[in-house]
HTML snippet that shows the backbone in 3Dmol.js (N, CA, C, O; Angstrom):
<script src="https://3Dmol.org/build/3Dmol-min.js"></script>
<div id="view" style="width:600px;height:400px;position:relative"></div>
<script>
const pdb = `
ATOM      1  N   MET A   1      18.613  48.376   8.727  1.00  0.00           N
ATOM      2  CA  MET A   1      18.102  48.166   7.389  1.00  0.00           C
ATOM      3  C   MET A   1      18.219  46.695   6.998  1.00  0.00           C
ATOM      4  O   MET A   1      17.298  46.125   6.413  1.00  0.00           O
ATOM      5  N   LEU A   2      19.353  46.089   7.323  1.00  0.00           N
ATOM      6  CA  LEU A   2      19.562  44.694   6.987  1.00  0.00           C
ATOM      7  C   LEU A   2      18.582  43.807   7.740  1.00  0.00           C
ATOM      8  O   LEU A   2      18.073  42.825   7.201  1.00  0.00           O
ATOM      9  N   PHE A   3      18.322  44.168   9.005  1.00  0.00           N
ATOM     10  CA  PHE A   3      17.375  43.391   9.809  1.00  0.00           C
ATOM     11  C   PHE A   3      15.982  43.419   9.190  1.00  0.00           C
ATOM     12  O   PHE A   3      15.315  42.385   9.153  1.00  0.00           O
ATOM     13  N   ILE A   4      15.528  44.555   8.709  1.00  0.00           N
ATOM     14  CA  ILE A   4      14.210  44.688   8.085  1.00  0.00           C
ATOM     15  C   ILE A   4      14.150  43.849   6.813  1.00  0.00           C
ATOM     16  O   ILE A   4      13.147  43.183   6.557  1.00  0.00           O
ATOM     17  N   LEU A   5      15.190  43.876   6.033  1.00  0.00           N
ATOM     18  CA  LEU A   5      15.241  43.099   4.789  1.00  0.00           C
ATOM     19  C   LEU A   5      15.196  41.601   5.078  1.00  0.00           C
ATOM     20  O   LEU A   5      14.455  40.874   4.416  1.00  0.00           O
ATOM     21  N   LEU A   6      15.964  41.129   6.042  1.00  0.00           N
ATOM     22  CA  LEU A   6      15.967  39.702   6.381  1.00  0.00           C
ATOM     23  C   LEU A   6      14.634  39.268   6.985  1.00  0.00           C
ATOM     24  O   LEU A   6      14.147  38.177   6.686  1.00  0.00           O
ATOM     25  N   THR A   7      14.051  40.092   7.812  1.00  0.00           N
ATOM     26  CA  THR A   7      12.759  39.764   8.416  1.00  0.00           C
ATOM     27  C   THR A   7      11.663  39.706   7.363  1.00  0.00           C
ATOM     28  O   THR A   7      10.821  38.809   7.382  1.00  0.00           O
ATOM     29  N   THR A   8      11.676  40.661   6.449  1.00  0.00           N
ATOM     30  CA  THR A   8      10.701  40.672   5.359  1.00  0.00           C
ATOM     31  C   THR A   8      10.845  39.414   4.506  1.00  0.00           C
ATOM     32  O   THR A   8       9.848  38.801   4.126  1.00  0.00           O
ATOM     33  N   PHE A   9      12.078  39.035   4.209  1.00  0.00           N
ATOM     34  CA  PHE A   9      12.327  37.832   3.427  1.00  0.00           C
ATOM     35  C   PHE A   9      11.819  36.586   4.162  1.00  0.00           C
ATOM     36  O   PHE A   9      11.218  35.710   3.540  1.00  0.00           O
ATOM     37  N   ALA A  10      12.048  36.499   5.458  1.00  0.00           N
ATOM     38  CA  ALA A  10      11.608  35.338   6.244  1.00  0.00           C
ATOM     39  C   ALA A  10      10.084  35.252   6.288  1.00  0.00           C
ATOM     40  O   ALA A  10       9.520  34.169   6.132  1.00  0.00           O
ATOM     41  N   VAL A  11       9.414  36.386   6.500  1.00  0.00           N
ATOM     42  CA  VAL A  11       7.952  36.396   6.551  1.00  0.00           C
ATOM     43  C   VAL A  11       7.368  36.020   5.193  1.00  0.00           C
ATOM     44  O   VAL A  11       6.420  35.237   5.123  1.00  0.00           O
ATOM     45  N   LEU A  12       7.915  36.560   4.132  1.00  0.00           N
ATOM     46  CA  LEU A  12       7.455  36.219   2.787  1.00  0.00           C
ATOM     47  C   LEU A  12       7.676  34.732   2.506  1.00  0.00           C
ATOM     48  O   LEU A  12       6.820  34.077   1.912  1.00  0.00           O
ATOM     49  N   ASN A  13       8.803  34.211   2.925  1.00  0.00           N
ATOM     50  CA  ASN A  13       9.114  32.796   2.730  1.00  0.00           C
ATOM     51  C   ASN A  13       8.120  31.920   3.498  1.00  0.00           C
ATOM     52  O   ASN A  13       7.659  30.909   2.969  1.00  0.00           O
ATOM     53  N   LEU A  14       7.788  32.287   4.721  1.00  0.00           N
ATOM     54  CA  LEU A  14       6.799  31.545   5.504  1.00  0.00           C
ATOM     55  C   LEU A  14       5.419  31.579   4.842  1.00  0.00           C
ATOM     56  O   LEU A  14       4.724  30.564   4.794  1.00  0.00           O
ATOM     57  N   PHE A  15       5.031  32.737   4.339  1.00  0.00           N
ATOM     58  CA  PHE A  15       3.752  32.865   3.655  1.00  0.00           C
ATOM     59  C   PHE A  15       3.694  31.956   2.428  1.00  0.00           C
ATOM     60  O   PHE A  15       2.692  31.275   2.211  1.00  0.00           O
ATOM     61  N   ILE A  16       4.740  31.940   1.640  1.00  0.00           N
ATOM     62  CA  ILE A  16       4.803  31.072   0.455  1.00  0.00           C
ATOM     63  C   ILE A  16       4.758  29.605   0.870  1.00  0.00           C
ATOM     64  O   ILE A  16       4.112  28.793   0.208  1.00  0.00           O
ATOM     65  N   ALA A  17       5.432  29.264   1.951  1.00  0.00           N
ATOM     66  CA  ALA A  17       5.416  27.880   2.432  1.00  0.00           C
ATOM     67  C   ALA A  17       4.010  27.449   2.839  1.00  0.00           C
ATOM     68  O   ALA A  17       3.615  26.313   2.576  1.00  0.00           O
ATOM     69  N   ILE A  18       3.255  28.333   3.472  1.00  0.00           N
ATOM     70  CA  ILE A  18       1.883  28.015   3.874  1.00  0.00           C
ATOM     71  C   ILE A  18       1.010  27.780   2.646  1.00  0.00           C
ATOM     72  O   ILE A  18       0.220  26.836   2.622  1.00  0.00           O
ATOM     73  N   VAL A  19       1.142  28.617   1.641  1.00  0.00           N
ATOM     74  CA  VAL A  19       0.354  28.470   0.412  1.00  0.00           C
ATOM     75  C   VAL A  19       0.699  27.159  -0.291  1.00  0.00           C
ATOM     76  O   VAL A  19      -0.201  26.436  -0.718  1.00  0.00           O
ATOM     77  N   VAL A  20       1.968  26.847  -0.416  1.00  0.00           N
ATOM     78  CA  VAL A  20       2.390  25.621  -1.084  1.00  0.00           C
ATOM     79  C   VAL A  20       1.921  24.393  -0.301  1.00  0.00           C
ATOM     80  O   VAL A  20       1.497  23.403  -0.897  1.00  0.00           O
ATOM     81  N   ASP A  21       1.995  24.454   1.013  1.00  0.00           N
ATOM     82  CA  ASP A  21       1.535  23.327   1.828  1.00  0.00           C
ATOM     83  C   ASP A  21       0.033  23.111   1.667  1.00  0.00           C
ATOM     84  O   ASP A  21      -0.423  21.971   1.585  1.00  0.00           O
ATOM     85  N   SER A  22      -0.726  24.178   1.621  1.00  0.00           N
ATOM     86  CA  SER A  22      -2.175  24.070   1.424  1.00  0.00           C
ATOM     87  C   SER A  22      -2.494  23.459   0.065  1.00  0.00           C
ATOM     88  O   SER A  22      -3.375  22.606  -0.042  1.00  0.00           O
ATOM     89  N   MET A  23      -1.792  23.884  -0.955  1.00  0.00           N
ATOM     90  CA  MET A  23      -2.006  23.332  -2.296  1.00  0.00           C
ATOM     91  C   MET A  23      -1.642  21.854  -2.326  1.00  0.00           C
ATOM     92  O   MET A  23      -2.319  21.066  -2.985  1.00  0.00           O
ATOM     93  N   SER A  24      -0.610  21.478  -1.641  1.00  0.00           N
ATOM     94  CA  SER A  24      -0.198  20.078  -1.579  1.00  0.00           C
ATOM     95  C   SER A  24      -1.247  19.225  -0.876  1.00  0.00           C
ATOM     96  O   SER A  24      -1.527  18.104  -1.303  1.00  0.00           O
ATOM     97  N   ALA A  25      -1.823  19.747   0.192  1.00  0.00           N
ATOM     98  CA  ALA A  25      -2.862  19.011   0.919  1.00  0.00           C
ATOM     99  C   ALA A  25      -4.099  18.809   0.054  1.00  0.00           C
ATOM    100  O   ALA A  25      -4.696  17.733   0.067  1.00  0.00           O
ATOM    101  N   VAL A  26      -4.486  19.827  -0.692  1.00  0.00           N
ATOM    102  CA  VAL A  26      -5.649  19.716  -1.576  1.00  0.00           C
ATOM    103  C   VAL A  26      -5.380  18.687  -2.666  1.00  0.00           C
ATOM    104  O   VAL A  26      -6.249  17.870  -2.971  1.00  0.00           O
ATOM    105  N   GLU A  27      -4.203  18.715  -3.247  1.00  0.00           N
ATOM    106  CA  GLU A  27      -3.862  17.755  -4.297  1.00  0.00           C
ATOM    107  C   GLU A  27      -3.867  16.330  -3.743  1.00  0.00           C
ATOM    108  O   GLU A  27      -4.326  15.404  -4.412  1.00  0.00           O
ATOM    109  N   HIS A  28      -3.363  16.156  -2.534  1.00  0.00           N
ATOM    110  CA  HIS A  28      -3.349  14.834  -1.911  1.00  0.00           C
ATOM    111  C   HIS A  28      -4.773  14.321  -1.701  1.00  0.00           C
ATOM    112  O   HIS A  28      -5.051  13.146  -1.943  1.00  0.00           O
ATOM    113  N   ALA A  29      -5.668  15.188  -1.257  1.00  0.00           N
ATOM    114  CA  ALA A  29      -7.067  14.805  -1.046  1.00  0.00           C
ATOM    115  C   ALA A  29      -7.727  14.421  -2.373  1.00  0.00           C
ATOM    116  O   ALA A  29      -8.498  13.463  -2.428  1.00  0.00           O
ATOM    117  N   GLU A  30      -7.430  15.160  -3.430  1.00  0.00           N
ATOM    118  CA  GLU A  30      -7.989  14.839  -4.744  1.00  0.00           C
ATOM    119  C   GLU A  30      -7.464  13.501  -5.251  1.00  0.00           C
ATOM    120  O   GLU A  30      -8.212  12.739  -5.863  1.00  0.00           O
ATOM    121  N   GLN A  31      -6.210  13.208  -5.010  1.00  0.00           N
ATOM    122  CA  GLN A  31      -5.647  11.929  -5.425  1.00  0.00           C
ATOM    123  C   GLN A  31      -6.303  10.775  -4.683  1.00  0.00           C
ATOM    124  O   GLN A  31      -6.564   9.730  -5.281  1.00  0.00           O
ATOM    125  N   GLU A  32      -6.572  10.941  -3.401  1.00  0.00           N
ATOM    126  CA  GLU A  32      -7.246   9.896  -2.628  1.00  0.00           C
ATOM    127  C   GLU A  32      -8.651   9.657  -3.159  1.00  0.00           C
ATOM    128  O   GLU A  32      -9.091   8.514  -3.281  1.00  0.00           O
ATOM    129  N   GLN A  33      -9.353  10.743  -3.474  1.00  0.00           N
ATOM    130  CA  GLN A  33     -10.706  10.608  -4.010  1.00  0.00           C
ATOM    131  C   GLN A  33     -10.675   9.901  -5.360  1.00  0.00           C
ATOM    132  O   GLN A  33     -11.536   9.065  -5.638  1.00  0.00           O
ATOM    133  N   THR A  34      -9.712  10.218  -6.190  1.00  0.00           N
ATOM    134  CA  THR A  34      -9.586   9.566  -7.487  1.00  0.00           C
ATOM    135  C   THR A  34      -9.278   8.089  -7.322  1.00  0.00           C
ATOM    136  O   THR A  34      -9.826   7.259  -8.047  1.00  0.00           O
ATOM    137  N   ARG A  35      -8.408   7.749  -6.378  1.00  0.00           N
ATOM    138  CA  ARG A  35      -8.099   6.338  -6.122  1.00  0.00           C
ATOM    139  C   ARG A  35      -9.339   5.564  -5.699  1.00  0.00           C
ATOM    140  O   ARG A  35      -9.543   4.432  -6.137  1.00  0.00           O
ATOM    141  N   GLU A  36     -10.166   6.163  -4.852  1.00  0.00           N
ATOM    142  CA  GLU A  36     -11.387   5.502  -4.401  1.00  0.00           C
ATOM    143  C   GLU A  36     -12.345   5.275  -5.568  1.00  0.00           C
ATOM    144  O   GLU A  36     -12.932   4.200  -5.687  1.00  0.00           O
ATOM    145  N   LEU A  37     -12.507   6.277  -6.426  1.00  0.00           N
ATOM    146  CA  LEU A  37     -13.398   6.133  -7.575  1.00  0.00           C
ATOM    147  C   LEU A  37     -12.893   5.075  -8.549  1.00  0.00           C
ATOM    148  O   LEU A  37     -13.675   4.290  -9.083  1.00  0.00           O
ATOM    149  N   VAL A  38     -11.593   5.059  -8.774  1.00  0.00           N
ATOM    150  CA  VAL A  38     -11.017   4.064  -9.675  1.00  0.00           C
ATOM    151  C   VAL A  38     -11.174   2.672  -9.084  1.00  0.00           C
ATOM    152  O   VAL A  38     -11.426   1.714  -9.814  1.00  0.00           O
ATOM    153  N   SER A  39     -11.029   2.553  -7.781  1.00  0.00           N
ATOM    154  CA  SER A  39     -11.187   1.250  -7.129  1.00  0.00           C
ATOM    155  C   SER A  39     -12.610   0.739  -7.291  1.00  0.00           C
ATOM    156  O   SER A  39     -12.817  -0.443  -7.568  1.00  0.00           O
ATOM    157  N   VAL A  40     -13.597   1.621  -7.121  1.00  0.00           N
ATOM    158  CA  VAL A  40     -14.992   1.223  -7.286  1.00  0.00           C
ATOM    159  C   VAL A  40     -15.240   0.800  -8.728  1.00  0.00           C
ATOM    160  O   VAL A  40     -15.862  -0.236  -8.963  1.00  0.00           O
ATOM    161  N   ASP A  41     -14.769   1.579  -9.700  1.00  0.00           N
ATOM    162  CA  ASP A  41     -14.933   1.231 -11.107  1.00  0.00           C
ATOM    163  C   ASP A  41     -14.215  -0.070 -11.428  1.00  0.00           C
ATOM    164  O   ASP A  41     -14.722  -0.896 -12.188  1.00  0.00           O
ATOM    165  N   HIS A  42     -13.050  -0.249 -10.855  1.00  0.00           N
ATOM    166  CA  HIS A  42     -12.262  -1.462 -11.092  1.00  0.00           C
ATOM    167  C   HIS A  42     -13.022  -2.689 -10.594  1.00  0.00           C
ATOM    168  O   HIS A  42     -13.074  -3.711 -11.278  1.00  0.00           O
ATOM    169  N   ASP A  43     -13.607  -2.588  -9.412  1.00  0.00           N
ATOM    170  CA  ASP A  43     -14.374  -3.704  -8.862  1.00  0.00           C
ATOM    171  C   ASP A  43     -15.590  -4.018  -9.723  1.00  0.00           C
ATOM    172  O   ASP A  43     -15.924  -5.186  -9.920  1.00  0.00           O
ATOM    173  N   ALA A  44     -16.252  -2.992 -10.234  1.00  0.00           N
ATOM    174  CA  ALA A  44     -17.424  -3.207 -11.094  1.00  0.00           C
ATOM    175  C   ALA A  44     -17.020  -3.885 -12.401  1.00  0.00           C
ATOM    176  O   ALA A  44     -17.717  -4.779 -12.879  1.00  0.00           O
ATOM    177  N   VAL A  45     -15.915  -3.467 -12.969  1.00  0.00           N
ATOM    178  CA  VAL A  45     -15.436  -4.066 -14.216  1.00  0.00           C
ATOM    179  C   VAL A  45     -15.044  -5.521 -13.984  1.00  0.00           C
ATOM    180  O   VAL A  45     -15.342  -6.376 -14.819  1.00  0.00           O
ATOM    181  N   LEU A  46     -14.389  -5.817 -12.877  1.00  0.00           N
ATOM    182  CA  LEU A  46     -14.011  -7.202 -12.581  1.00  0.00           C
ATOM    183  C   LEU A  46     -15.242  -8.083 -12.377  1.00  0.00           C
ATOM    184  O   LEU A  46     -15.255  -9.230 -12.823  1.00  0.00           O
ATOM    185  N   ALA A  47     -16.267  -7.571 -11.718  1.00  0.00           N
ATOM    186  CA  ALA A  47     -17.495  -8.345 -11.520  1.00  0.00           C
ATOM    187  C   ALA A  47     -18.165  -8.635 -12.858  1.00  0.00           C
ATOM    188  O   ALA A  47     -18.637  -9.748 -13.090  1.00  0.00           O
ATOM    189  N   GLU A  48     -18.205  -7.646 -13.730  1.00  0.00           N
ATOM    190  CA  GLU A  48     -18.784  -7.839 -15.060  1.00  0.00           C
ATOM    191  C   GLU A  48     -17.972  -8.845 -15.866  1.00  0.00           C
ATOM    192  O   GLU A  48     -18.541  -9.679 -16.571  1.00  0.00           O
ATOM    193  N   LEU A  49     -16.665  -8.774 -15.770  1.00  0.00           N
ATOM    194  CA  LEU A  49     -15.807  -9.710 -16.487  1.00  0.00           C
ATOM    195  C   LEU A  49     -16.020 -11.141 -15.988  1.00  0.00           C
ATOM    196  O   LEU A  49     -16.052 -12.079 -16.786  1.00  0.00           O
ATOM    197  N   ARG A  50     -16.164 -11.309 -14.687  1.00  0.00           N
ATOM    198  CA  ARG A  50     -16.437 -12.649 -14.140  1.00  0.00           C
ATOM    199  C   ARG A  50     -17.761 -13.188 -14.658  1.00  0.00           C
ATOM    200  O   ARG A  50     -17.867 -14.367 -14.996  1.00  0.00           O
ATOM    201  N   ALA A  51     -18.782 -12.319 -14.721  1.00  0.00           N
ATOM    202  CA  ALA A  51     -20.085 -12.745 -15.231  1.00  0.00           C
ATOM    203  C   ALA A  51     -19.997 -13.141 -16.701  1.00  0.00           C
ATOM    204  O   ALA A  51     -20.607 -14.127 -17.114  1.00  0.00           O
ATOM    205  N   ILE A  52     -19.253 -12.390 -17.482  1.00  0.00           N
ATOM    206  CA  ILE A  52     -19.093 -12.705 -18.901  1.00  0.00           C
ATOM    207  C   ILE A  52     -18.343 -14.021 -19.072  1.00  0.00           C
ATOM    208  O   ILE A  52     -18.710 -14.839 -19.915  1.00  0.00           O
ATOM    209  N   ARG A  53     -17.309 -14.226 -18.286  1.00  0.00           N
ATOM    210  CA  ARG A  53     -16.564 -15.483 -18.384  1.00  0.00           C
ATOM    211  C   ARG A  53     -17.425 -16.683 -17.989  1.00  0.00           C
ATOM    212  O   ARG A  53     -17.343 -17.744 -18.607  1.00  0.00           O
ATOM    213  N   ALA A  54     -18.249 -16.508 -16.958  1.00  0.00           N
ATOM    214  CA  ALA A  54     -19.142 -17.595 -16.548  1.00  0.00           C
ATOM    215  C   ALA A  54     -20.150 -17.903 -17.648  1.00  0.00           C
ATOM    216  O   ALA A  54     -20.430 -19.069 -17.925  1.00  0.00           O
ATOM    217  N   GLU A  55     -20.689 -16.876 -18.268  1.00  0.00           N
ATOM    218  CA  GLU A  55     -21.641 -17.080 -19.359  1.00  0.00           C
ATOM    219  C   GLU A  55     -20.969 -17.751 -20.553  1.00  0.00           C
ATOM    220  O   GLU A  55     -21.551 -18.630 -21.190  1.00  0.00           O
ATOM    221  N   LEU A  56     -19.754 -17.336 -20.849  1.00  0.00           N
ATOM    222  CA  LEU A  56     -19.013 -17.941 -21.951  1.00  0.00           C
ATOM    223  C   LEU A  56     -18.719 -19.411 -21.665  1.00  0.00           C
ATOM    224  O   LEU A  56     -18.828 -20.247 -22.562  1.00  0.00           O
ATOM    225  N   ALA A  57     -18.353 -19.731 -20.446  1.00  0.00           N
ATOM    226  CA  ALA A  57     -18.093 -21.125 -20.081  1.00  0.00           C
ATOM    227  C   ALA A  57     -19.364 -21.958 -20.222  1.00  0.00           C
ATOM    228  O   ALA A  57     -19.318 -23.102 -20.675  1.00  0.00           O
ATOM    229  N   GLU A  58     -20.498 -21.378 -19.831  1.00  0.00           N
ATOM    230  CA  GLU A  58     -21.776 -22.080 -19.969  1.00  0.00           C
ATOM    231  C   GLU A  58     -22.101 -22.321 -21.441  1.00  0.00           C
ATOM    232  O   GLU A  58     -22.580 -23.396 -21.804  1.00  0.00           O
ATOM    233  N   LEU A  59     -21.845 -21.340 -22.278  1.00  0.00           N
ATOM    234  CA  LEU A  59     -22.100 -21.504 -23.716  1.00  0.00           C
ATOM    235  C   LEU A  59     -21.184 -22.564 -24.320  1.00  0.00           C
ATOM    236  O   LEU A  59     -21.610 -23.333 -25.181  1.00  0.00           O
ATOM    237  N   ARG A  60     -19.941 -22.609 -23.877  1.00  0.00           N
ATOM    238  CA  ARG A  60     -19.003 -23.600 -24.410  1.00  0.00           C
ATOM    239  C   ARG A  60     -19.372 -25.014 -23.982  1.00  0.00           C
ATOM    240  O   ARG A  60     -19.082 -25.976 -24.692  1.00  0.00           O
ATOM    241  N   ARG A  61     -20.012 -25.141 -22.818  1.00  0.00           N
ATOM    242  CA  ARG A  61     -20.449 -26.456 -22.354  1.00  0.00           C
ATOM    243  C   ARG A  61     -21.716 -26.907 -23.072  1.00  0.00           C
ATOM    244  O   ARG A  61     -22.185 -28.025 -22.859  1.00  0.00           O
ATOM    245  N   GLY A  62     -22.266 -26.053 -23.913  1.00  0.00           N
ATOM    246  CA  GLY A  62     -23.483 -26.413 -24.628  1.00  0.00           C
ATOM    247  C   GLY A  62     -24.727 -26.025 -23.887  1.00  0.00           C
ATOM    248  O   GLY A  62     -25.756 -26.691 -24.007  1.00  0.00           O
ATOM    249  N   GLY A  63     -24.656 -24.969 -23.128  1.00  0.00           N
ATOM    250  CA  GLY A  63     -25.789 -24.533 -22.332  1.00  0.00           C
ATOM    251  C   GLY A  63     -26.862 -23.845 -23.147  1.00  0.00           C
ATOM    252  O   GLY A  63     -27.882 -23.450 -22.583  1.00  0.00           O
ATOM    253  N   GLY A  64     -26.683 -23.684 -24.432  1.00  0.00           N
ATOM    254  CA  GLY A  64     -27.693 -23.058 -25.270  1.00  0.00           C
ATOM    255  C   GLY A  64     -27.375 -21.611 -25.565  1.00  0.00           C
ATOM    256  O   GLY A  64     -26.277 -21.122 -25.300  1.00  0.00           O
ATOM    257  N   ALA A  65     -28.370 -20.938 -26.125  1.00  0.00           N
ATOM    258  CA  ALA A  65     -28.205 -19.543 -26.532  1.00  0.00           C
ATOM    259  C   ALA A  65     -28.228 -18.636 -25.307  1.00  0.00           C
ATOM    260  O   ALA A  65     -28.819 -18.980 -24.284  1.00  0.00           O
ATOM    261  N   PRO A  66     -27.585 -17.480 -25.415  1.00  0.00           N
ATOM    262  CA  PRO A  66     -27.617 -16.535 -24.291  1.00  0.00           C
ATOM    263  C   PRO A  66     -29.030 -15.987 -24.121  1.00  0.00           C
ATOM    264  O   PRO A  66     -29.844 -16.083 -25.040  1.00  0.00           O
ATOM    265  N   PRO A  67     -29.324 -15.425 -22.977  1.00  0.00           N
ATOM    266  CA  PRO A  67     -30.649 -14.838 -22.755  1.00  0.00           C
ATOM    267  C   PRO A  67     -30.944 -13.757 -23.789  1.00  0.00           C
ATOM    268  O   PRO A  67     -30.030 -13.104 -24.292  1.00  0.00           O
ATOM    269  N   ALA A  68     -32.214 -13.573 -24.101  1.00  0.00           N
ATOM    270  CA  ALA A  68     -32.631 -12.625 -25.155  1.00  0.00           C
ATOM    271  C   ALA A  68     -32.186 -11.198 -24.835  1.00  0.00           C
ATOM    272  O   ALA A  68     -31.912 -10.430 -25.757  1.00  0.00           O
ATOM    273  N   SER A  69     -32.107 -10.827 -23.581  1.00  0.00           N
ATOM    274  CA  SER A  69     -31.734  -9.460 -23.230  1.00  0.00           C
ATOM    275  C   SER A  69     -30.267  -9.164 -23.548  1.00  0.00           C
ATOM    276  O   SER A  69     -29.898  -7.998 -23.687  1.00  0.00           O
ATOM    277  N   ASP A  70     -29.420 -10.197 -23.667  1.00  0.00           N
ATOM    278  CA  ASP A  70     -28.006  -9.998 -23.939  1.00  0.00           C
ATOM    279  C   ASP A  70     -27.662 -10.063 -25.415  1.00  0.00           C
ATOM    280  O   ASP A  70     -26.527  -9.766 -25.785  1.00  0.00           O
ATOM    281  N   ARG A  71     -28.589 -10.435 -26.260  1.00  0.00           N
ATOM    282  CA  ARG A  71     -28.291 -10.632 -27.688  1.00  0.00           C
ATOM    283  C   ARG A  71     -28.177  -9.329 -28.455  1.00  0.00           C
ATOM    284  O   ARG A  71     -27.523  -9.312 -29.497  1.00  0.00           O
ATOM    285  N   GLY A  72     -28.763  -8.258 -28.012  1.00  0.00           N
ATOM    286  CA  GLY A  72     -28.851  -7.024 -28.780  1.00  0.00           C
ATOM    287  C   GLY A  72     -27.519  -6.435 -29.175  1.00  0.00           C
ATOM    288  O   GLY A  72     -27.301  -6.203 -30.364  1.00  0.00           O
ATOM    289  N   ALA A  73     -26.626  -6.184 -28.260  1.00  0.00           N
ATOM    290  CA  ALA A  73     -25.386  -5.465 -28.548  1.00  0.00           C
ATOM    291  C   ALA A  73     -24.360  -6.330 -29.232  1.00  0.00           C
ATOM    292  O   ALA A  73     -23.598  -5.817 -30.052  1.00  0.00           O
ATOM    293  N   GLY A  74     -24.296  -7.614 -28.945  1.00  0.00           N
ATOM    294  CA  GLY A  74     -23.250  -8.465 -29.494  1.00  0.00           C
ATOM    295  C   GLY A  74     -23.690  -9.307 -30.666  1.00  0.00           C
ATOM    296  O   GLY A  74     -22.944 -10.190 -31.091  1.00  0.00           O
ATOM    297  N   ALA A  75     -24.872  -9.071 -31.209  1.00  0.00           N
ATOM    298  CA  ALA A  75     -25.376  -9.906 -32.309  1.00  0.00           C
ATOM    299  C   ALA A  75     -24.492  -9.807 -33.534  1.00  0.00           C
ATOM    300  O   ALA A  75     -24.323 -10.793 -34.252  1.00  0.00           O
ATOM    301  N   GLU A  76     -23.924  -8.640 -33.789  1.00  0.00           N
ATOM    302  CA  GLU A  76     -23.091  -8.477 -34.973  1.00  0.00           C
ATOM    303  C   GLU A  76     -21.787  -9.271 -34.834  1.00  0.00           C
ATOM    304  O   GLU A  76     -21.253  -9.764 -35.827  1.00  0.00           O
ATOM    305  N   LEU A  77     -21.285  -9.392 -33.633  1.00  0.00           N
ATOM    306  CA  LEU A  77     -20.013 -10.071 -33.406  1.00  0.00           C
ATOM    307  C   LEU A  77     -20.135 -11.581 -33.501  1.00  0.00           C
ATOM    308  O   LEU A  77     -19.186 -12.249 -33.913  1.00  0.00           O
ATOM    309  N   SER A  78     -21.279 -12.135 -33.129  1.00  0.00           N
ATOM    310  CA  SER A  78     -21.399 -13.582 -33.102  1.00  0.00           C
ATOM    311  C   SER A  78     -21.731 -14.161 -34.454  1.00  0.00           C
ATOM    312  O   SER A  78     -21.681 -15.381 -34.610  1.00  0.00           O
ATOM    313  N   ALA A  79     -22.071 -13.350 -35.443  1.00  0.00           N
ATOM    314  CA  ALA A  79     -22.456 -13.847 -36.768  1.00  0.00           C
ATOM    315  C   ALA A  79     -21.260 -14.272 -37.583  1.00  0.00           C
ATOM    316  O   ALA A  79     -21.414 -14.713 -38.721  1.00  0.00           O
TER     317      ALA A  79
END
`;
const viewer = $3Dmol.createViewer("view");
viewer.addModel(pdb, "pdb");
viewer.setStyle({}, {cartoon: {color: "spectrum"}});
viewer.zoomTo();
viewer.render();
</script>
């Protein structure tokens, strides 16, 4: 009787370990995918920031008004 109880406990424990390991692997894969997406977004934001800084430096040097396509969204801020 004791042998059956211990064997049942061991098999159940192994089954739970397999389920937990599978869940851990899925979570790890999701974290990697999220890191990749954040990295891509981060690179895009940095490129945009560099472009804005370059445009601002040009304006400070007296390069004139910004292009007409860029005036729409920030017109309220520059007034």
